[in-house]
mmCIF file of the C-alpha atoms, coordinates in Angstrom:
data_MODEL
# 
_entry.id   MODEL 
# 
loop_
_atom_site.group_PDB 
_atom_site.id 
_atom_site.type_symbol 
_atom_site.label_atom_id 
_atom_site.label_alt_id 
_atom_site.label_comp_id 
_atom_site.label_asym_id 
_atom_site.label_entity_id 
_atom_site.label_seq_id 
_atom_site.pdbx_PDB_ins_code 
_atom_site.Cartn_x 
_atom_site.Cartn_y 
_atom_site.Cartn_z 
_atom_site.occupancy 
_atom_site.B_iso_or_equiv 
_atom_site.pdbx_formal_charge 
_atom_site.auth_seq_id 
_atom_site.auth_comp_id 
_atom_site.auth_asym_id 
_atom_site.auth_atom_id 
_atom_site.pdbx_PDB_model_num 
ATOM 1   C CA . MET A 1 1   ? 0.038   0.036  0.019   1.00 0.00 ? 1   MET A CA 1 
ATOM 2   C CA . ASN A 1 2   ? 1.287   3.283  -0.930  1.00 0.00 ? 2   ASN A CA 1 
ATOM 3   C CA . ASP A 1 3   ? 1.898   5.574  2.170   1.00 0.00 ? 3   ASP A CA 1 
ATOM 4   C CA . SER A 1 4   ? 2.839   8.774  0.344   1.00 0.00 ? 4   SER A CA 1 
ATOM 5   C CA . CYS A 1 5   ? 0.305   11.600 0.465   1.00 0.00 ? 5   CYS A CA 1 
ATOM 6   C CA . VAL A 1 6   ? 2.698   13.972 -1.761  1.00 0.00 ? 6   VAL A CA 1 
ATOM 7   C CA . SER A 1 7   ? 4.499   12.709 -4.736  1.00 0.00 ? 7   SER A CA 1 
ATOM 8   C CA . ILE A 1 8   ? 6.782   15.299 -6.755  1.00 0.00 ? 8   ILE A CA 1 
ATOM 9   C CA . ARG A 1 9   ? 8.329   13.952 -9.882  1.00 0.00 ? 9   ARG A CA 1 
ATOM 10  C CA . SER A 1 10  ? 11.062  15.918 -11.933 1.00 0.00 ? 10  SER A CA 1 
ATOM 11  C CA . VAL A 1 11  ? 9.425   19.327 -11.029 1.00 0.00 ? 11  VAL A CA 1 
ATOM 12  C CA . SER A 1 12  ? 11.206  22.461 -12.499 1.00 0.00 ? 12  SER A CA 1 
ATOM 13  C CA . LYS A 1 13  ? 9.886   25.994 -12.521 1.00 0.00 ? 13  LYS A CA 1 
ATOM 14  C CA . LYS A 1 14  ? 10.996  29.092 -14.575 1.00 0.00 ? 14  LYS A CA 1 
ATOM 15  C CA . PHE A 1 15  ? 10.172  32.527 -14.451 1.00 0.00 ? 15  PHE A CA 1 
ATOM 16  C CA . GLY A 1 16  ? 11.307  34.004 -17.753 1.00 0.00 ? 16  GLY A CA 1 
ATOM 17  C CA . PRO A 1 17  ? 14.973  32.726 -18.155 1.00 0.00 ? 17  PRO A CA 1 
ATOM 18  C CA . THR A 1 18  ? 15.360  32.086 -14.292 1.00 0.00 ? 18  THR A CA 1 
ATOM 19  C CA . GLU A 1 19  ? 15.020  28.696 -13.052 1.00 0.00 ? 19  GLU A CA 1 
ATOM 20  C CA . ILE A 1 20  ? 13.652  28.710 -9.546  1.00 0.00 ? 20  ILE A CA 1 
ATOM 21  C CA . LEU A 1 21  ? 13.163  24.866 -9.182  1.00 0.00 ? 21  LEU A CA 1 
ATOM 22  C CA . LYS A 1 22  ? 15.485  22.344 -10.703 1.00 0.00 ? 22  LYS A CA 1 
ATOM 23  C CA . ASP A 1 23  ? 14.270  18.876 -11.316 1.00 0.00 ? 23  ASP A CA 1 
ATOM 24  C CA . ILE A 1 24  ? 12.796  18.256 -7.744  1.00 0.00 ? 24  ILE A CA 1 
ATOM 25  C CA . ASP A 1 25  ? 11.956  14.609 -6.842  1.00 0.00 ? 25  ASP A CA 1 
ATOM 26  C CA . LEU A 1 26  ? 10.332  13.891 -3.373  1.00 0.00 ? 26  LEU A CA 1 
ATOM 27  C CA . GLU A 1 27  ? 7.879   11.840 -1.588  1.00 0.00 ? 27  GLU A CA 1 
ATOM 28  C CA . VAL A 1 28  ? 6.097   12.926 1.632   1.00 0.00 ? 28  VAL A CA 1 
ATOM 29  C CA . LYS A 1 29  ? 4.650   10.174 3.497   1.00 0.00 ? 29  LYS A CA 1 
ATOM 30  C CA . GLN A 1 30  ? 1.294   10.213 5.348   1.00 0.00 ? 30  GLN A CA 1 
ATOM 31  C CA . GLY A 1 31  ? 1.207   11.303 8.915   1.00 0.00 ? 31  GLY A CA 1 
ATOM 32  C CA . GLU A 1 32  ? 4.689   12.905 9.045   1.00 0.00 ? 32  GLU A CA 1 
ATOM 33  C CA . ILE A 1 33  ? 6.074   16.412 9.648   1.00 0.00 ? 33  ILE A CA 1 
ATOM 34  C CA . PHE A 1 34  ? 8.154   17.012 6.678   1.00 0.00 ? 34  PHE A CA 1 
ATOM 35  C CA . GLY A 1 35  ? 10.385  20.226 6.793   1.00 0.00 ? 35  GLY A CA 1 
ATOM 36  C CA . LEU A 1 36  ? 11.850  22.078 3.864   1.00 0.00 ? 36  LEU A CA 1 
ATOM 37  C CA . LEU A 1 37  ? 15.037  23.786 5.106   1.00 0.00 ? 37  LEU A CA 1 
ATOM 38  C CA . GLY A 1 38  ? 17.058  26.249 3.249   1.00 0.00 ? 38  GLY A CA 1 
ATOM 39  C CA . PRO A 1 39  ? 18.181  30.069 2.940   1.00 0.00 ? 39  PRO A CA 1 
ATOM 40  C CA . SER A 1 40  ? 15.898  32.812 1.517   1.00 0.00 ? 40  SER A CA 1 
ATOM 41  C CA . GLY A 1 41  ? 15.864  32.163 -2.349  1.00 0.00 ? 41  GLY A CA 1 
ATOM 42  C CA . ALA A 1 42  ? 16.298  28.397 -2.214  1.00 0.00 ? 42  ALA A CA 1 
ATOM 43  C CA . GLY A 1 43  ? 12.979  27.712 -3.716  1.00 0.00 ? 43  GLY A CA 1 
ATOM 44  C CA . LYS A 1 44  ? 11.065  26.671 -0.726  1.00 0.00 ? 44  LYS A CA 1 
ATOM 45  C CA . THR A 1 45  ? 8.027   29.106 -1.217  1.00 0.00 ? 45  THR A CA 1 
ATOM 46  C CA . THR A 1 46  ? 7.653   28.396 -4.833  1.00 0.00 ? 46  THR A CA 1 
ATOM 47  C CA . LEU A 1 47  ? 7.714   24.552 -4.229  1.00 0.00 ? 47  LEU A CA 1 
ATOM 48  C CA . VAL A 1 48  ? 5.007   24.793 -1.453  1.00 0.00 ? 48  VAL A CA 1 
ATOM 49  C CA . LYS A 1 49  ? 2.802   27.054 -3.726  1.00 0.00 ? 49  LYS A CA 1 
ATOM 50  C CA . GLU A 1 50  ? 2.829   24.267 -6.252  1.00 0.00 ? 50  GLU A CA 1 
ATOM 51  C CA . LEU A 1 51  ? 1.905   21.648 -3.689  1.00 0.00 ? 51  LEU A CA 1 
ATOM 52  C CA . ALA A 1 52  ? -1.066  23.779 -2.785  1.00 0.00 ? 52  ALA A CA 1 
ATOM 53  C CA . GLY A 1 53  ? -2.304  24.110 -6.319  1.00 0.00 ? 53  GLY A CA 1 
ATOM 54  C CA . LEU A 1 54  ? -1.661  27.890 -6.313  1.00 0.00 ? 54  LEU A CA 1 
ATOM 55  C CA . ASP A 1 55  ? 0.941   27.666 -9.194  1.00 0.00 ? 55  ASP A CA 1 
ATOM 56  C CA . VAL A 1 56  ? 1.809   24.863 -11.703 1.00 0.00 ? 56  VAL A CA 1 
ATOM 57  C CA . PRO A 1 57  ? 5.401   23.729 -12.524 1.00 0.00 ? 57  PRO A CA 1 
ATOM 58  C CA . THR A 1 58  ? 6.985   24.322 -16.009 1.00 0.00 ? 58  THR A CA 1 
ATOM 59  C CA . SER A 1 59  ? 7.685   20.732 -16.147 1.00 0.00 ? 59  SER A CA 1 
ATOM 60  C CA . GLY A 1 60  ? 7.046   17.544 -14.006 1.00 0.00 ? 60  GLY A CA 1 
ATOM 61  C CA . GLU A 1 61  ? 4.168   16.539 -12.106 1.00 0.00 ? 61  GLU A CA 1 
ATOM 62  C CA . ILE A 1 62  ? 2.793   16.601 -8.416  1.00 0.00 ? 62  ILE A CA 1 
ATOM 63  C CA . ASP A 1 63  ? 0.256   14.228 -6.957  1.00 0.00 ? 63  ASP A CA 1 
ATOM 64  C CA . VAL A 1 64  ? -1.419  14.878 -3.692  1.00 0.00 ? 64  VAL A CA 1 
ATOM 65  C CA . PHE A 1 65  ? -3.516  12.037 -2.339  1.00 0.00 ? 65  PHE A CA 1 
ATOM 66  C CA . GLN A 1 66  ? -2.798  10.197 -5.670  1.00 0.00 ? 66  GLN A CA 1 
ATOM 67  C CA . GLU A 1 67  ? -4.554  13.145 -7.668  1.00 0.00 ? 67  GLU A CA 1 
ATOM 68  C CA . LYS A 1 68  ? -2.613  15.374 -9.933  1.00 0.00 ? 68  LYS A CA 1 
ATOM 69  C CA . MET A 1 69  ? -2.506  18.976 -8.816  1.00 0.00 ? 69  MET A CA 1 
ATOM 70  C CA . PRO A 1 70  ? -3.823  21.604 -9.262  1.00 0.00 ? 70  PRO A CA 1 
ATOM 71  C CA . SER A 1 71  ? -7.240  19.981 -8.392  1.00 0.00 ? 71  SER A CA 1 
ATOM 72  C CA . LEU A 1 72  ? -10.356 21.662 -6.980  1.00 0.00 ? 72  LEU A CA 1 
ATOM 73  C CA . HIS A 1 73  ? -11.408 18.308 -5.510  1.00 0.00 ? 73  HIS A CA 1 
ATOM 74  C CA . LEU A 1 74  ? -8.499  18.509 -3.169  1.00 0.00 ? 74  LEU A CA 1 
ATOM 75  C CA . ILE A 1 75  ? -9.269  21.995 -1.576  1.00 0.00 ? 75  ILE A CA 1 
ATOM 76  C CA . GLU A 1 76  ? -11.211 20.443 1.359   1.00 0.00 ? 76  GLU A CA 1 
ATOM 77  C CA . LYS A 1 77  ? -8.254  18.175 2.093   1.00 0.00 ? 77  LYS A CA 1 
ATOM 78  C CA . LEU A 1 78  ? -5.590  20.972 2.056   1.00 0.00 ? 78  LEU A CA 1 
ATOM 79  C CA . GLY A 1 79  ? -4.721  23.720 4.600   1.00 0.00 ? 79  GLY A CA 1 
ATOM 80  C CA . TYR A 1 80  ? -2.362  26.433 3.259   1.00 0.00 ? 80  TYR A CA 1 
ATOM 81  C CA . MET A 1 81  ? -0.630  29.125 5.375   1.00 0.00 ? 81  MET A CA 1 
ATOM 82  C CA . ALA A 1 82  ? 1.318   31.676 3.100   1.00 0.00 ? 82  ALA A CA 1 
ATOM 83  C CA . GLN A 1 83  ? 4.289   33.556 4.278   1.00 0.00 ? 83  GLN A CA 1 
ATOM 84  C CA . SER A 1 84  ? 2.377   36.810 4.282   1.00 0.00 ? 84  SER A CA 1 
ATOM 85  C CA . ASP A 1 85  ? -0.767  37.086 6.348   1.00 0.00 ? 85  ASP A CA 1 
ATOM 86  C CA . ALA A 1 86  ? -3.984  37.174 4.100   1.00 0.00 ? 86  ALA A CA 1 
ATOM 87  C CA . LEU A 1 87  ? -6.204  38.776 6.818   1.00 0.00 ? 87  LEU A CA 1 
ATOM 88  C CA . TYR A 1 88  ? -8.785  41.462 6.748   1.00 0.00 ? 88  TYR A CA 1 
ATOM 89  C CA . MET A 1 89  ? -7.432  44.151 9.159   1.00 0.00 ? 89  MET A CA 1 
ATOM 90  C CA . GLU A 1 90  ? -10.687 46.060 9.730   1.00 0.00 ? 90  GLU A CA 1 
ATOM 91  C CA . LEU A 1 91  ? -12.495 42.825 10.948  1.00 0.00 ? 91  LEU A CA 1 
ATOM 92  C CA . THR A 1 92  ? -12.240 41.048 14.232  1.00 0.00 ? 92  THR A CA 1 
ATOM 93  C CA . ALA A 1 93  ? -10.549 37.795 14.462  1.00 0.00 ? 93  ALA A CA 1 
ATOM 94  C CA . ARG A 1 94  ? -13.989 36.148 14.812  1.00 0.00 ? 94  ARG A CA 1 
ATOM 95  C CA . GLU A 1 95  ? -15.258 38.009 11.689  1.00 0.00 ? 95  GLU A CA 1 
ATOM 96  C CA . ASN A 1 96  ? -12.239 36.792 9.770   1.00 0.00 ? 96  ASN A CA 1 
ATOM 97  C CA . LEU A 1 97  ? -12.687 33.164 10.924  1.00 0.00 ? 97  LEU A CA 1 
ATOM 98  C CA . GLU A 1 98  ? -16.505 33.321 10.123  1.00 0.00 ? 98  GLU A CA 1 
ATOM 99  C CA . PHE A 1 99  ? -15.557 34.606 6.542   1.00 0.00 ? 99  PHE A CA 1 
ATOM 100 C CA . PHE A 1 100 ? -12.961 31.866 5.730   1.00 0.00 ? 100 PHE A CA 1 
ATOM 101 C CA . ALA A 1 101 ? -15.265 29.027 7.356   1.00 0.00 ? 101 ALA A CA 1 
ATOM 102 C CA . ALA A 1 102 ? -17.967 30.123 5.009   1.00 0.00 ? 102 ALA A CA 1 
ATOM 103 C CA . LEU A 1 103 ? -15.500 29.842 2.072   1.00 0.00 ? 103 LEU A CA 1 
ATOM 104 C CA . TYR A 1 104 ? -14.617 26.401 3.340   1.00 0.00 ? 104 TYR A CA 1 
ATOM 105 C CA . GLY A 1 105 ? -18.311 25.321 3.193   1.00 0.00 ? 105 GLY A CA 1 
ATOM 106 C CA . LEU A 1 106 ? -18.638 24.771 6.871   1.00 0.00 ? 106 LEU A CA 1 
ATOM 107 C CA . LYS A 1 107 ? -22.286 24.697 8.000   1.00 0.00 ? 107 LYS A CA 1 
ATOM 108 C CA . LYS A 1 108 ? -23.264 27.270 10.648  1.00 0.00 ? 108 LYS A CA 1 
ATOM 109 C CA . LYS A 1 109 ? -23.496 24.735 13.554  1.00 0.00 ? 109 LYS A CA 1 
ATOM 110 C CA . GLU A 1 110 ? -19.923 23.584 12.808  1.00 0.00 ? 110 GLU A CA 1 
ATOM 111 C CA . ARG A 1 111 ? -18.491 26.802 12.589  1.00 0.00 ? 111 ARG A CA 1 
ATOM 112 C CA . ASN A 1 112 ? -18.428 28.039 16.079  1.00 0.00 ? 112 ASN A CA 1 
ATOM 113 C CA . GLN A 1 113 ? -16.995 24.591 17.311  1.00 0.00 ? 113 GLN A CA 1 
ATOM 114 C CA . ARG A 1 114 ? -14.258 24.763 14.677  1.00 0.00 ? 114 ARG A CA 1 
ATOM 115 C CA . ILE A 1 115 ? -13.385 28.239 15.411  1.00 0.00 ? 115 ILE A CA 1 
ATOM 116 C CA . MET A 1 116 ? -13.048 27.557 19.199  1.00 0.00 ? 116 MET A CA 1 
ATOM 117 C CA . GLU A 1 117 ? -11.034 24.527 18.676  1.00 0.00 ? 117 GLU A CA 1 
ATOM 118 C CA . ALA A 1 118 ? -8.709  26.305 16.350  1.00 0.00 ? 118 ALA A CA 1 
ATOM 119 C CA . MET A 1 119 ? -8.211  29.377 18.395  1.00 0.00 ? 119 MET A CA 1 
ATOM 120 C CA . LYS A 1 120 ? -7.561  27.215 21.579  1.00 0.00 ? 120 LYS A CA 1 
ATOM 121 C CA . LEU A 1 121 ? -4.839  25.418 19.711  1.00 0.00 ? 121 LEU A CA 1 
ATOM 122 C CA . VAL A 1 122 ? -2.972  28.629 18.897  1.00 0.00 ? 122 VAL A CA 1 
ATOM 123 C CA . GLN A 1 123 ? -4.047  30.160 22.207  1.00 0.00 ? 123 GLN A CA 1 
ATOM 124 C CA . LEU A 1 124 ? -5.871  33.190 21.038  1.00 0.00 ? 124 LEU A CA 1 
ATOM 125 C CA . THR A 1 125 ? -9.381  32.381 22.358  1.00 0.00 ? 125 THR A CA 1 
ATOM 126 C CA . ASP A 1 126 ? -9.200  35.505 24.598  1.00 0.00 ? 126 ASP A CA 1 
ATOM 127 C CA . HIS A 1 127 ? -8.810  37.791 21.529  1.00 0.00 ? 127 HIS A CA 1 
ATOM 128 C CA . LEU A 1 128 ? -11.716 36.592 19.409  1.00 0.00 ? 128 LEU A CA 1 
ATOM 129 C CA . GLY A 1 129 ? -13.360 39.960 19.565  1.00 0.00 ? 129 GLY A CA 1 
ATOM 130 C CA . LYS A 1 130 ? -10.237 42.083 18.944  1.00 0.00 ? 130 LYS A CA 1 
ATOM 131 C CA . GLN A 1 131 ? -9.869  43.817 15.612  1.00 0.00 ? 131 GLN A CA 1 
ATOM 132 C CA . VAL A 1 132 ? -7.094  42.144 13.791  1.00 0.00 ? 132 VAL A CA 1 
ATOM 133 C CA . SER A 1 133 ? -5.385  45.493 13.046  1.00 0.00 ? 133 SER A CA 1 
ATOM 134 C CA . ASN A 1 134 ? -4.597  45.618 16.975  1.00 0.00 ? 134 ASN A CA 1 
ATOM 135 C CA . TYR A 1 135 ? -3.056  42.334 16.888  1.00 0.00 ? 135 TYR A CA 1 
ATOM 136 C CA . SER A 1 136 ? 0.891   41.895 17.105  1.00 0.00 ? 136 SER A CA 1 
ATOM 137 C CA . GLY A 1 137 ? 2.648   40.385 14.166  1.00 0.00 ? 137 GLY A CA 1 
ATOM 138 C CA . GLY A 1 138 ? 2.892   36.919 16.106  1.00 0.00 ? 138 GLY A CA 1 
ATOM 139 C CA . MET A 1 139 ? -0.707  37.072 16.912  1.00 0.00 ? 139 MET A CA 1 
ATOM 140 C CA . LYS A 1 140 ? -1.563  37.431 13.153  1.00 0.00 ? 140 LYS A CA 1 
ATOM 141 C CA . ARG A 1 141 ? 0.608   34.420 12.359  1.00 0.00 ? 141 ARG A CA 1 
ATOM 142 C CA . ARG A 1 142 ? -1.251  32.438 14.850  1.00 0.00 ? 142 ARG A CA 1 
ATOM 143 C CA . LEU A 1 143 ? -4.492  33.509 13.529  1.00 0.00 ? 143 LEU A CA 1 
ATOM 144 C CA . SER A 1 144 ? -3.435  32.576 9.826   1.00 0.00 ? 144 SER A CA 1 
ATOM 145 C CA . LEU A 1 145 ? -2.655  29.091 11.392  1.00 0.00 ? 145 LEU A CA 1 
ATOM 146 C CA . ALA A 1 146 ? -5.988  28.939 12.940  1.00 0.00 ? 146 ALA A CA 1 
ATOM 147 C CA . ILE A 1 147 ? -7.733  29.745 9.758   1.00 0.00 ? 147 ILE A CA 1 
ATOM 148 C CA . ALA A 1 148 ? -5.648  27.004 7.962   1.00 0.00 ? 148 ALA A CA 1 
ATOM 149 C CA . LEU A 1 149 ? -6.958  24.464 10.417  1.00 0.00 ? 149 LEU A CA 1 
ATOM 150 C CA . LEU A 1 150 ? -10.583 25.474 10.326  1.00 0.00 ? 150 LEU A CA 1 
ATOM 151 C CA . HIS A 1 151 ? -11.743 22.761 7.947   1.00 0.00 ? 151 HIS A CA 1 
ATOM 152 C CA . GLN A 1 152 ? -9.700  20.090 9.517   1.00 0.00 ? 152 GLN A CA 1 
ATOM 153 C CA . PRO A 1 153 ? -7.558  19.278 6.508   1.00 0.00 ? 153 PRO A CA 1 
ATOM 154 C CA . GLN A 1 154 ? -5.614  16.111 6.072   1.00 0.00 ? 154 GLN A CA 1 
ATOM 155 C CA . LEU A 1 155 ? -2.442  18.052 4.730   1.00 0.00 ? 155 LEU A CA 1 
ATOM 156 C CA . LEU A 1 156 ? -1.227  21.165 6.196   1.00 0.00 ? 156 LEU A CA 1 
ATOM 157 C CA . ILE A 1 157 ? 1.275   23.228 4.008   1.00 0.00 ? 157 ILE A CA 1 
ATOM 158 C CA . LEU A 1 158 ? 2.885   25.974 6.288   1.00 0.00 ? 158 LEU A CA 1 
ATOM 159 C CA . ASP A 1 159 ? 5.240   28.536 4.775   1.00 0.00 ? 159 ASP A CA 1 
ATOM 160 C CA . GLU A 1 160 ? 7.403   29.924 7.604   1.00 0.00 ? 160 GLU A CA 1 
ATOM 161 C CA . PRO A 1 161 ? 4.643   29.648 10.122  1.00 0.00 ? 161 PRO A CA 1 
ATOM 162 C CA . THR A 1 162 ? 6.630   30.849 13.131  1.00 0.00 ? 162 THR A CA 1 
ATOM 163 C CA . VAL A 1 163 ? 8.173   33.932 11.807  1.00 0.00 ? 163 VAL A CA 1 
ATOM 164 C CA . GLY A 1 164 ? 7.547   36.776 14.206  1.00 0.00 ? 164 GLY A CA 1 
ATOM 165 C CA . ILE A 1 165 ? 6.555   34.501 17.181  1.00 0.00 ? 165 ILE A CA 1 
ATOM 166 C CA . ASP A 1 166 ? 8.474   34.607 20.448  1.00 0.00 ? 166 ASP A CA 1 
ATOM 167 C CA . PRO A 1 167 ? 10.362  31.569 21.330  1.00 0.00 ? 167 PRO A CA 1 
ATOM 168 C CA . VAL A 1 168 ? 7.758   30.455 24.277  1.00 0.00 ? 168 VAL A CA 1 
ATOM 169 C CA . LEU A 1 169 ? 4.786   30.545 21.839  1.00 0.00 ? 169 LEU A CA 1 
ATOM 170 C CA . ARG A 1 170 ? 6.968   29.027 19.015  1.00 0.00 ? 170 ARG A CA 1 
ATOM 171 C CA . LYS A 1 171 ? 7.453   26.050 21.310  1.00 0.00 ? 171 LYS A CA 1 
ATOM 172 C CA . SER A 1 172 ? 3.619   25.872 21.912  1.00 0.00 ? 172 SER A CA 1 
ATOM 173 C CA . VAL A 1 173 ? 2.961   26.097 18.316  1.00 0.00 ? 173 VAL A CA 1 
ATOM 174 C CA . TRP A 1 174 ? 5.235   23.045 17.519  1.00 0.00 ? 174 TRP A CA 1 
ATOM 175 C CA . GLU A 1 175 ? 3.567   21.220 20.286  1.00 0.00 ? 175 GLU A CA 1 
ATOM 176 C CA . ALA A 1 176 ? 0.415   21.764 18.433  1.00 0.00 ? 176 ALA A CA 1 
ATOM 177 C CA . PHE A 1 177 ? 2.043   20.607 15.240  1.00 0.00 ? 177 PHE A CA 1 
ATOM 178 C CA . HIS A 1 178 ? 2.839   17.264 16.933  1.00 0.00 ? 178 HIS A CA 1 
ATOM 179 C CA . GLN A 1 179 ? -0.565  17.042 18.165  1.00 0.00 ? 179 GLN A CA 1 
ATOM 180 C CA . LEU A 1 180 ? -2.072  17.305 14.625  1.00 0.00 ? 180 LEU A CA 1 
ATOM 181 C CA . LYS A 1 181 ? 0.605   14.577 13.580  1.00 0.00 ? 181 LYS A CA 1 
ATOM 182 C CA . ASP A 1 182 ? -0.734  12.303 16.378  1.00 0.00 ? 182 ASP A CA 1 
ATOM 183 C CA . GLU A 1 183 ? -4.221  12.777 14.876  1.00 0.00 ? 183 GLU A CA 1 
ATOM 184 C CA . GLY A 1 184 ? -3.044  11.534 11.525  1.00 0.00 ? 184 GLY A CA 1 
ATOM 185 C CA . LYS A 1 185 ? -2.446  14.640 9.684   1.00 0.00 ? 185 LYS A CA 1 
ATOM 186 C CA . THR A 1 186 ? 0.478   15.360 7.397   1.00 0.00 ? 186 THR A CA 1 
ATOM 187 C CA . LEU A 1 187 ? 2.522   18.647 7.796   1.00 0.00 ? 187 LEU A CA 1 
ATOM 188 C CA . ILE A 1 188 ? 4.848   20.200 5.325   1.00 0.00 ? 188 ILE A CA 1 
ATOM 189 C CA . VAL A 1 189 ? 6.720   23.202 7.051   1.00 0.00 ? 189 VAL A CA 1 
ATOM 190 C CA . THR A 1 190 ? 9.336   25.519 5.469   1.00 0.00 ? 190 THR A CA 1 
ATOM 191 C CA . THR A 1 191 ? 11.754  26.962 7.755   1.00 0.00 ? 191 THR A CA 1 
ATOM 192 C CA . HIS A 1 192 ? 15.342  28.333 7.991   1.00 0.00 ? 192 HIS A CA 1 
ATOM 193 C CA . VAL A 1 193 ? 15.399  27.879 11.738  1.00 0.00 ? 193 VAL A CA 1 
ATOM 194 C CA . MET A 1 194 ? 17.805  25.124 12.661  1.00 0.00 ? 194 MET A CA 1 
ATOM 195 C CA . ASP A 1 195 ? 16.081  24.136 16.005  1.00 0.00 ? 195 ASP A CA 1 
ATOM 196 C CA . GLU A 1 196 ? 12.763  23.739 14.283  1.00 0.00 ? 196 GLU A CA 1 
ATOM 197 C CA . ALA A 1 197 ? 14.314  21.408 11.583  1.00 0.00 ? 197 ALA A CA 1 
ATOM 198 C CA . GLU A 1 198 ? 15.243  19.100 14.533  1.00 0.00 ? 198 GLU A CA 1 
ATOM 199 C CA . LYS A 1 199 ? 11.556  18.799 15.336  1.00 0.00 ? 199 LYS A CA 1 
ATOM 200 C CA . CYS A 1 200 ? 10.699  17.451 12.004  1.00 0.00 ? 200 CYS A CA 1 
ATOM 201 C CA . ASP A 1 201 ? 10.410  13.613 11.111  1.00 0.00 ? 201 ASP A CA 1 
ATOM 202 C CA . ARG A 1 202 ? 12.135  14.050 8.008   1.00 0.00 ? 202 ARG A CA 1 
ATOM 203 C CA . LEU A 1 203 ? 13.761  17.112 6.155   1.00 0.00 ? 203 LEU A CA 1 
ATOM 204 C CA . GLY A 1 204 ? 14.516  18.085 2.573   1.00 0.00 ? 204 GLY A CA 1 
ATOM 205 C CA . LEU A 1 205 ? 17.607  20.575 2.166   1.00 0.00 ? 205 LEU A CA 1 
ATOM 206 C CA . MET A 1 206 ? 17.184  23.043 -0.556  1.00 0.00 ? 206 MET A CA 1 
ATOM 207 C CA . ARG A 1 207 ? 19.773  25.352 -1.968  1.00 0.00 ? 207 ARG A CA 1 
ATOM 208 C CA . GLU A 1 208 ? 19.476  27.342 -5.268  1.00 0.00 ? 208 GLU A CA 1 
ATOM 209 C CA . GLY A 1 209 ? 16.371  25.497 -6.430  1.00 0.00 ? 209 GLY A CA 1 
ATOM 210 C CA . GLN A 1 210 ? 17.626  22.054 -5.842  1.00 0.00 ? 210 GLN A CA 1 
ATOM 211 C CA . LEU A 1 211 ? 16.818  19.434 -3.277  1.00 0.00 ? 211 LEU A CA 1 
ATOM 212 C CA . ILE A 1 212 ? 20.457  18.364 -2.219  1.00 0.00 ? 212 ILE A CA 1 
ATOM 213 C CA . ALA A 1 213 ? 19.617  15.901 0.563   1.00 0.00 ? 213 ALA A CA 1 
ATOM 214 C CA . VAL A 1 214 ? 16.553  14.257 2.259   1.00 0.00 ? 214 VAL A CA 1 
ATOM 215 C CA . GLY A 1 215 ? 16.398  12.221 5.474   1.00 0.00 ? 215 GLY A CA 1 
ATOM 216 C CA . THR A 1 216 ? 15.644  12.362 9.103   1.00 0.00 ? 216 THR A CA 1 
ATOM 217 C CA . PRO A 1 217 ? 17.739  14.815 11.213  1.00 0.00 ? 217 PRO A CA 1 
ATOM 218 C CA . GLU A 1 218 ? 19.687  12.057 12.649  1.00 0.00 ? 218 GLU A CA 1 
ATOM 219 C CA . GLU A 1 219 ? 20.405  10.528 9.334   1.00 0.00 ? 219 GLU A CA 1 
ATOM 220 C CA . LEU A 1 220 ? 21.547  13.666 7.872   1.00 0.00 ? 220 LEU A CA 1 
ATOM 221 C CA . LYS A 1 221 ? 23.965  14.342 10.662  1.00 0.00 ? 221 LYS A CA 1 
ATOM 222 C CA . GLN A 1 222 ? 25.312  10.878 10.611  1.00 0.00 ? 222 GLN A CA 1 
ATOM 223 C CA . GLU A 1 223 ? 25.900  10.881 6.898   1.00 0.00 ? 223 GLU A CA 1 
ATOM 224 C CA . THR A 1 224 ? 27.992  14.034 7.074   1.00 0.00 ? 224 THR A CA 1 
ATOM 225 C CA . ASN A 1 225 ? 29.618  13.256 10.428  1.00 0.00 ? 225 ASN A CA 1 
ATOM 226 C CA . SER A 1 226 ? 27.952  16.438 11.865  1.00 0.00 ? 226 SER A CA 1 
ATOM 227 C CA . SER A 1 227 ? 26.761  17.323 15.282  1.00 0.00 ? 227 SER A CA 1 
ATOM 228 C CA . THR A 1 228 ? 24.091  19.733 14.092  1.00 0.00 ? 228 THR A CA 1 
ATOM 229 C CA . ILE A 1 229 ? 21.729  20.190 11.139  1.00 0.00 ? 229 ILE A CA 1 
ATOM 230 C CA . GLU A 1 230 ? 23.563  23.442 10.359  1.00 0.00 ? 230 GLU A CA 1 
ATOM 231 C CA . GLU A 1 231 ? 26.896  21.683 9.883   1.00 0.00 ? 231 GLU A CA 1 
ATOM 232 C CA . ALA A 1 232 ? 25.060  18.913 7.980   1.00 0.00 ? 232 ALA A CA 1 
ATOM 233 C CA . PHE A 1 233 ? 23.609  21.581 5.638   1.00 0.00 ? 233 PHE A CA 1 
ATOM 234 C CA . LEU A 1 234 ? 26.974  23.222 5.351   1.00 0.00 ? 234 LEU A CA 1 
ATOM 235 C CA . VAL A 1 235 ? 28.585  19.847 4.116   1.00 0.00 ? 235 VAL A CA 1 
ATOM 236 C CA . TYR A 1 236 ? 25.783  19.085 1.700   1.00 0.00 ? 236 TYR A CA 1 
ATOM 237 C CA . GLY A 1 237 ? 25.438  22.665 0.216   1.00 0.00 ? 237 GLY A CA 1 
ATOM 238 C CA . GLY A 1 238 ? 28.768  24.349 0.843   1.00 0.00 ? 238 GLY A CA 1 
ATOM 239 C CA . VAL A 1 239 ? 26.970  27.767 1.779   1.00 0.00 ? 239 VAL A CA 1 
ATOM 240 C CA . SER A 1 240 ? 26.068  29.410 4.998   1.00 0.00 ? 240 SER A CA 1 
ATOM 241 C CA . LEU A 1 241 ? 22.434  30.000 6.176   1.00 0.00 ? 241 LEU A CA 1 
# 
């Protein structure tokens, strides 16, 4: 039985003459936290946009749950959190959540329960009535995560989800990620933070549009005789983060 929920085959992406992704091959397993690690400009955001169906590769194919992307049928199974917060600043957090819940097609009787569950997970239940323009940057990131979780997707695609979040809350967010994994969800998380990379089940190291290594954090360190993921990245890629 195929336990992969994402299959990327020979994917490349060009914007004009510039090649952003170069012949990417990758399998992401059902029920794992898979991290994409690399410096800015490595191609992480471009790749996750294609996984989410927001863009299409110049060449190659992407299957999610054995269905070719992009696919409208898969919208209800995917949760996507972009690097930039797509929030309505003049509305309250609850009004934002109500709006996106309606877009997801959640029935009214489900909405309040899902809203409360998602906001509890990101520790924002006390701020539901606050206008989003009065949220801090970290609160906006957590609200964006709550929105991505509203419809209980099977696959979460999160682009730099903890940027702007303080270390204590970042720890709680990662605890939430592992709780979701324990519920059988699959998470794909982009990051350039080394201690977050250590929290992933497996990692894909990216540099200049290429996937230069894939494995568990321990495998990557052992293969390069390194004590940290940062050292392993330097061995594989030869550049500093």
